C-alpha positions, 0 to 999 in steps of 0.5 A, spaced: 327 198 395 332 204 396 328 208 392 322 207 395 325 208 402 328 215 399 321 217 397 318 215 404 323 219 407 321 226 403 316 230 406 311 233 405 310 230 398 308 223 400 308 223 408 305 217 412 298 220 413 298 222 406 299 215 403 294 212 408 289 217 406 290 215 399 291 208 400 284 208 404 280 212 399 283 209 392 284 202 394 280 199 389 283 203 384 290 202 386 289 195 386 287 194 379 294 198 377 299 194 381 303 191 375 303 183 375 310 183 375 311 186 382 306 182 385 310 176 383 316 179 385 313 180 392 312 172 393 320 172 394 320 177 400 320 174 407 314 175 411 316 181 414 323 186 415 324 192 418 328 199 416 329 205 420 324 201 426 318 201 421 315 194 420 314 193 413 310 187 410 309 185 402 302 187 403 304 194 405 310 195 400 304 193 394 300 198 397 305 203 397 308 202 390 301 202 388 300 209 391 306 212 388 303 209 381 297 214 382 301 220 384 303 225 380 310 224 382 310 217 380 307 219 374 313 223 372 319 219 376 317 212 376 313 211 370 316 206 365 319 209 359 315 209 353 319 203 350 318 199 356 312 194 357 308 191 363 307 184 364 300 183 362 296 179 367 295 171 365 290 169 359 285 164 361 285 159 355 282 152 355 286 146 351 282 143 346 280 136 347 283 130 343 277 129 337 276 122 340 274 125 347 270 130 344 262 130 346 257 129 341 254 136 338 248 134 341 251 133 348 255 140 348 249 145 346 249 151 349 244 152 354 239 157 352 238 163 357 232 163 362 228 169 361 231 172 368 238 170 370 240 169 377 241 175 381 247 177 384 248 175 391 246 181 396 253 180 401 249 184 406 244 179 407 244 173 411 241 166 410 240 166 402 239 160 399 242 158 392 243 151 388 250 148 386 249 146 379 255 142 378 254 135 374 247 137 372 245 133 365 239 133 360 236 139 359 237 142 366 237 149 364 230 149 364 229 148 371 234 154 373 230 158 378 230 166 377 234 170 382 237 164 386 245 164 387 248 159 383 255 155 384 259 152 379 266 149 379 272 150 375 278 145 374 285 147 374 287 140 371 282 139 365 285 133 362 281 128 365 274 132 364 274 132 356 269 126 356 264 129 360 259 134 357 259 139 363 266 141 362 266 142 355 261 147 355 262 150 362 265 157 360 258 157 356 254 156 362 258 161 366 257 166 361 250 165 360 248 164 368 253 168 371 254 164 378 255 168 384 260 162 386 266 159 383 270 153 386 277 152 384 281 145 385 285 140 381 293 140 379 296 140 372 301 134 371 307 139 370 305 143 377 304 137 382 308 135 388 312 129 389 310 125 395 315 120 397 318 120 391 312 119 387 308 124 383 302 126 386 295 125 383 291 131 381 287 131 387 293 133 391 295 140 392 300 143 387 308 143 389 309 150 393 313 153 388 306 153 384 302 156 389 303 163 385 301 160 379 294 157 382 293 164 384 294 167 377 289 162 374 284 164 379 285 171 378 285 170 370 278 166 371 276 172 375 278 177 370 274 173 364 268 172 369 267 179 372 260 177 375 263 172 380 262 174 387 265 169 391 271 164 390 272 157 394 279 154 394 279 147 393 273 142 394 273 137 400 281 137 401 279 133 408 276 128 404 277 121 407 281 116 402 276 111 401 279 105 398 274 106 392 276 113 391 279 115 384 285 120 386 285 122 379 279 125 380 281 133 381 275 135 384 276 132 391 282 133 395 287 128 397 294 127 400 294 134 404 294 136 411 291 142 414 297 146 415 299 145 408 292 147 406 293 153 410 300 155 407 297 155 400 292 160 403 297 164 405 300 165 398 294 165 394 289 169 398 293 176 398 294 175 391 287 174 389 285 180 394 290 185 391 287 183 384 280 183 386 279 186 392 271 185 392 271 178 391 270 174 397 275 168 398 272 162 402 276 157 405 275 150 407 269 146 403 270 141 408 267 134 407 267 134 415 266 140 419 268 137 425 274 134 423 281 134 425 283 137 418 278 143 420 282 144 427 289 144 424 287 149 418 284 154 421 289 156 426 294 156 421 291 160 416 292 166 421 298 172 421 302 174 427 297 179 428 291 174 428 288 176 421 285 171 417 287 169 410 280 168 408 274 171 408 269 166 410 269 158 412 265 153 407 263 146 409 258 141 406 253 137 410 249 131 408 245 128 413 243 121 410 235 119 410 232 118 415 237 123 418 239 128 423 237 135 421 241 138 427 248 135 424 249 142 420 248 146 426 253 142 430 258 143 425 257 150 424 257 151 432 264 147 432 267 151 426 265 158 429 268 156 436 275 154 432 275 161 428 271 166 431 263 167 432 264 173 427 266 168 422 261 168 416 259 160 415 257 158 408 254 151 407 256 150 400 253 143 399 247 140 403 241 136 402 238 130 405 241 123 401 238 116 401 242 110 400 238 105 395 241 099 398 237 100 405 231 104 403 226 106 397 229 112 395 223 113 390 218 113 396 213 118 398 216 118 405 223 120 403 220 125 398 217 128 404 223 128 409 227 132 403 222 137 403 222 137 411 229 138 411 229 144 406 224 147 411 229 146 416 234 149 413 230 155 411 228 156 418 235 156 421 238 160 414 240 166 418 246 162 422 249 162 415 251 167 410 249 162 404 246 155 403 247 151 397 243 145 395 246 140 392 244 139 386 239 142 381 237 137 376 238 129 373 245 128 377 244 121 379 247 122 386 244 119 392 237 122 390 239 129 392 237 133 386 231 138 386 229 135 379 229 127 378 229 125 371 226 132 368 221 131 374 220 137 379 220 135 386 217 138 392 223 141 394 224 145 387 217 147 388 218 150 395 224 154 392 221 156 386 215 159 390 220 162 395 225 165 389 219 167 384 214 169 389 208 165 385 207 157 384 211 154 378 206 151 372 210 145 373 208 144 380 201 141 383 197 147 386 199 149 393 
């Protein structure tokens, strides 16, 4: 720090205005050149401190170090000696599964690419509609709609997942279909916190000492899949602890408060944005957009200047047949009031679901109601940045999928017409 203070106080080579101009005009290049070791060391600094009446934050220090790295004086005075080596970014690897848990060769075949891969999301455009493709089975890939944004989930803890074919070939799916949105959740055994003296399940947040490791994992994944435009942090961290819920399942949150979730965001958000400034970070993935968890995490995910440790808020909304379609709009209004009207909202899971114990979920009445709900979403889509229908094909959950038993539903046909501009040969004449 003494060297840094000395260089800042030596005009005119690196005056404040020069540094500011350099940092603003070259931020993306600057961020890519910050040594990973520096980022990890900054986690040990206090939130802010002062010298010579100038308030310094870890982010400002990072930007200054990066600016030094790109300037000629930095190249001559601050570069490491030829023998020195920089600590490389973390690698992204998948631990091999035990032989007895490996899916069959047929079940893990790599999905063939479509003729036209899904397009990247236009971040300047509101009201885009896409599809969540988690847990799709069978030959689901033949129903991917060209030009429509997709979402998949990455699990930090893969231990429980190897007996599910979807996980075994998730990397192949990402490489093939290049989903615009990746969700991240789950905690490995060695990173878990203790709750009342007992090791927490994988659905809980990691021990705070490992929040930085979670950021490393996300960054390493983004390095491997550079087409990713959005990351969503955890999945339904506010999920109710139902008696039948399997807490060993790492894709649904458990055992965390809104304040704890916000504290994690304060650690991982800066590290993601420094390494991948163009990526949009979504917080929430809330199961209840009007719950106490949302009231708690949003105000606590701010800094002392009112800035947020996220770029957008995401939530899930599932009206049950016959359903109140306005639920999703009421949740959006509630979240916008807590955050701000300028906050971008993302409905990353929604569909009209059906309880087979009460209704005939294969009835024409339900299918028409699902189609009506999709048309409702299309009508109100501009209140959201992105809406994702859950899910694409053969999911066997609450009759929500667009393709059931490899039979396209009316909802799929409507999305296909909107995405491609013409009727699919799989659909009846429109």
